[in-house]
N, C-alpha and C positions, 0 to 999 in steps of 0.2 A: 116055261122059264124064258126071260128076257135075254135077249143077245145083243152083242153091240152094233148090228145092224138095226134091232128094235130100237135101241136108245137113239142112234144117228136120225132115224125116220121120225122118232118123235121130237127131236131138237128142229128138224127141218119142217114140222108142223107147227113150229113153235111153242111147243108144249114145256113145261118143266119137267125134267125128268126125275123118276121117282128114285129115292135115296137107294133101294136094294139094287136097282140098274147102275147106278154110279158105283156102288161098292163092288159090284160085278167087273165093272169097266176097268176100275183100278187094280183089281186083280188080274184081268188080261193084259194090261200095260206091264204089270210085274213079271208074269211069266212068259210073256212076248206072244200070247194068242190074240192079242191085238196088235194090227199091223200099224206102221208108221203112217199110211195113208188113213188109216182109220182114224188115228190119234188126232193127224192134222185135220179132220173133217170134225171130230169132237170139238177142238179148240176153237174152230170157226164157227160150227153152231152155236157154241156157248155165246161166242161175241156177238154174234148176230141176232140171237133170240133174247127170251126174258130173264136168262142167269139160270142158276140152279135153286134159288130160294135158299133160306136159312137152313131148313132140313138137308137140303141135297149139299150144301156147301160142308156142313159137319159132318156127313156121310161122306163124302168124297174124301176131306182131311183125313179124318180117322182111318178111312180104308188105305189111303196112301201111305200113312205113317206106320200102319199096323202090317204092309205089306213086305217086310223085311224083318231086320235086326233091331230089337231095342236097346241101347247101350244102358248101362247101370254102373254108375260112379259112387256109389254108397261105400266102398272101399277108400275112398279119397279124404273123407272126414272133413269135407266143406261144402257149402251150398253150392248148388251147380245152377249157373245163371247164365245168360247169354244176352245178346244184342242183336237186332237185326234193322236194316235199311229197306225200303222199297225202292232205292236206286236213286240216285242224283247225279249230276255232274260236278267232278271234283271232290266227291264223298269219300273220303279215306278215314273216316272215325273210327271203322273196326281196329285198324292197326294201331290205333293210340288208345281206345278204350279198352280192348280185350285184355292188353298186359296191365291197364292201371285196374282194373276190376281184379286181377290175378295178385296184383301186389297188395289189394287191399283185402285178401283173404277168400276170396270167391274162386271155385272151379269153372273154366270158362272152356266147355268143349264146343268151340265155334265152327260149324259146318256153314261153310259159305259157298257162293255160286261164282259162275264167271260172268264176263260183260254179255248184258242183255239190252239188245237196242241200243241208244245212242248213250248208255252209262256204263261206266267201266265195273268189272268185277273185282271183287275182293282177291280171288286166288290169282287172277291175271296180275295184278299188282305186285301180291307176294313173291309171283314167279318171276318178277323183274330181278329179284336176289340171286345172285348165282349160286347154284347148288341146291337151292332150298326146293323141297317137295312138298306138295299139297295131296298127294295120292297116296296116303299111307297106309299100310296094313293095320287092322284093328289092333295088334301087337305093338306097332310102333306108335299109333295114336294113343294107345294107353299109357306107354312109356314115357311118351312126351306130357302127357298131362300128369303123372307121376312126378315127374322131375322138374315141371315149369309151372303146374297150374293151370296153364292154357295150352291150346293148340288150336291154329287156323287151319281147316283141311277141306278136302272136296269130300263129298258124300260117298263112301264106300259101294261097292256093287250091291252090298247087303243093305243099306241103308235108303229108305225110301225109294227103291228101284224104279215103281211106277212115275215119281217125280222127275228121277233122272232122265227118261226117255219123254216125257212132256215139257220138262224145261227147254230142252233142245229143239224140239219141233216149234215150240211158242216163239221161239228168237227167230226163226226162219220163216215163219207163216204171216208174220205181222199181227199176233193176237197175244201180245205181251200184256197190253194194259187192260185187263177184265178183271174186276174185283174178285168173283168166285176162284177164277185161276190163280190169281195173285196169293189169296188167303190159303188154297190148298197148298200151292207150291212151298211158300213160305212156312207154314206151320207144320207141313208133314215131316221135313227135315227136323225141324226143331223140336217137336215131340218124339221123333225117333230117337234125338239125341239124350234122351233121358234129363231134360231141364225141368228143375224146379220153377223157374221163375225166367220171365223175359220182359226186355224193353225194347218197345219197336219206334223208329223214327220213319214218321211218313210223311214223305217230301210233296210240298205242294208249289206248283209255280213253273214257269218256261223251261225249267232245267230237269224236270221231273216228270213220271209218267203220269201223275195227276195233276194237271195245270189247272184244275178248278177246286176250290176250297171245299165246296160241297160233296165232291166226288173224293176228296182226300179224307173228308171226315167221315164218310161213309166206310170207306175202306177201312180206317183205324177202328170204327166200330165192330165191322165184321171181323178184324183181325182178333181184337180183344175178347170179343163175345165167344169166339170159336175157341180159342185158347183156353180161356177159363171154363168153356163147357168141358173141356178135356183135362182139367185139373192142373193147370200150368198158370200161376200167378203171374198176371200180365198188366203192364201200363204203355199206353202210347203216346208220343208227342207229334204234332204236325210242327213240322219245322219249313222254313221258307227256302226255296230253292229257285228264285229268280234269277240268280248267277251262281258260278261255281261256288262249293262251300269255300275249297281252298283254292289258292291263286295259281293253281294248276291242274291240268287234265293231262292224263296219260300214266301210264303204268309205274315207269321209274321215276317220273316227276312227281307223282303222288306220294309215293315210298319217302322221297326226298320231304316234301310238305309234313308228311307224317313225323318224319325223324327230327325235323326242326322243332316241332312241337314237343315231341318227347325228351330232347335233350336240351331244350332252352336256346337254340341257336336263333329263333325267331317266335315271335308271339303268334301269329296267326290267329287273331282274336275270335273270329266265326268258328272255326274249327273248333278251338279249344272251348268256345261257349257251348257248343252243340255236345260234344264229349263229355263235360263237367255235369251238365243237367241231365243227360241219360245216365250217366254213371250214378250219379246221386239216386235217381229213382231205382237203378239196379241193386244197389245195395241195401236199400229200405227193403224190397221185395225178398233179397237173400236175407234179411236178418241181421245185418251187418252194420245198419245204421238205423237211430232210432226216429229220424225224419228225413227228408229230401234236403234240408239247410245242412245236417251233419254227413249225409253222403255225398252231397258236393264239394263239403271242405276236405274229405277224406281223397275224393279223386284227385282233388287239386292239389294236395300235399304228396300224392304218389306221382304225381308229375313233376313238381317243384323240386322235390328233393331226388329224381333221379331213379327212385325204385320201380317206376313204370318201363323205364327205357331198360333197365338192366332185366328186367322180366322179358321184354320183348328180344333182347339179346339173348337170353338163354333159349326161347322158343326157336328163334331162328337157327343157333347152333343145333339144336335138339332135331330140327327137321333139313339138316343137311347142310345149312348156309354157313357162311364165314362165322368163325367163333368170335372175331373182333369186330363183328359189325357195328356194335353202339358207338366204337371209337374210330370207325374207318368207313363207315357208310359212304361218304362222299366218294371216296376211291374204289368202292367195291360194285357200286351201280353202273350200267351201260349208259354211255352218252352216243347222242346222234351225232354223226357226222356234219351236219349241216345247222347252224344255230342263224335265225333270221329274225331281226327285231323289227315288228310292226310299229310305228310312230303315228303319233296324231298330225294330222295335215294342216289344222288349224286349232287354235285355242277353243277350249268349252269345257264342258262337264260331261261326265259319262251319265247319260240319262237312262238308258235301260241295256241289258245283255240279252241275247235270246242263247240260254244255255245249252239248250239241245243244238243248236247249230253249232255251239263250239264242241259240242260230243261228237256230233258228225264229222266235222273238220278233223277230229283225232283219229276217226276211223279211216277217213281218206287218207292220212298220214301213214296208216299202217297199224295204229294202235288200238285198232277193235275190229270185230269180224263184220263182213256182210253175210257170210254164208257159215255155216257150222263148223267146217272144217278148215276155215282160214288160219293161217299162222299169223301171232301177232308180234310187231317188233317192238319190244319193251322200251326202246330209248326215245320213240316218238311222243310229239305232243305239245302241249302250250305250257309255257309258265310265266309269270309275272304279269297275270292276267289284271288289267286296271279293274276298280272296283267302281260299282254304281255310287254317284255322288263325288266320284274322284274329279278333282279339278286340274287339268292338263294343259298345258303351254304347247303351240307348235314344236314337233319334233321330240316329245315327250312319248315315253314308251307305253303302248296300248297292249302289248303281248310280246312274248318270244316264241317263236316256232322252232319246235326241234323235229328236224327231217332227215331222210333218208338221202334226200336228192334235192338240188336247187328247183327243179321243177316241181316236186311236191311242194317246195315251201313257197313258190309262187301262188300255186293252187289254193293252200291253206290261207294264204294271206288275203286272197279274196273274200274267203267266208269269214276270217275272223273281221275283217273290215264290215262287212254286211249285218255281222252278229252284234256289234257294239256300236250302239246309236247314241251320238253325240247331242248335247243341248246348250242352250245359253247358259240357263240359271242352274244353280246347284239342286240335282234331284234329292228329294228327300228319302232316307233311308227307312225301310218298314221293319217291322218285328221280324226275329228271327225264330225266336220259339212262340209259335201261335196258339194252340191249343193241347190241353191235355186231355186225354181220355182214358177213363180208367171204368 
């Protein structure tokens, strides 16, 4: 019988682990017989070796999904669908798309994660809303779904417990961006959530874990194939992440960006475009639209009519947040005591932006984690970030820094100036929606 030590030895020799060994390892993660040290060694071994292979990836994913509770939403009478992003800077699509899907007739039990590496986590963003709880009991989760058709929550102790442990360890051991581990982590939670359909947003670019198009394409293919092998209808889009998707980074600031789109206060065309494209695919997979064009039109209508904002407000209230959040969100979110504007020293065009560097600047401000147990300041971050291709004059705003202290703002300014590269001519804007993988 293979042990965890045997599995780690195989990885050290550069061998592809057997599927049954990976299933046993996942079971040990879930029941505690695998130690944190062994889990860290496993993650590092997978990153340094040839990977798990297709059979191993499927085996690990299924074992991690099956190691705890499996949710059943058949009593809701709605198709069960969800969306997941591989993570990007300024990516608050989930906050806009989940309620829009619910407003269109889907059930959306979104089990999300916290910040990982330089990207923010959906749960951390939601927790910027005073009183809102993401660690719901099974009964509270089900009650929120019955009342709202949507809930965005953390995986409970019973949902994919193996991933709960491995996810946290990957974040602090520098083993985040490995295809097999990403696939198993994402899909174990989604499969355990009882989904019938899933749409994936695989980010590619300087602000994503996958900076290379070929690597992002491989990840999308692995995710789609593994999910479909498990019986979940899945489509993925590769989307560009060479700059923040919303013009803001940081937890409360990204909630503001999402609310501006939900309530029509600001257009935020890139955020809206990704939301509508992913939503259209999700509605087709769920049987709520005949084709992607109809699905996109339905999502667009849910945003324009205010139905998505109303649904988001119901979810916020059901999860313990303010009952008037859609009407008073600007008053309800925390604000940093120091706001500092970074201005252009000379006229020119924004030629490129290092999104990952901006994400690290937010971590430096206290808006993310360097260590697993670090506390996050939800108020800090960046807003009004200039877009690639924007023409600026001397003194125009490149970004606004929201900080806890003047010293932190000064440190962040140096990082922001290094991340935003100016040029003479107008920089061409690349496509946002790059490829569809089905």
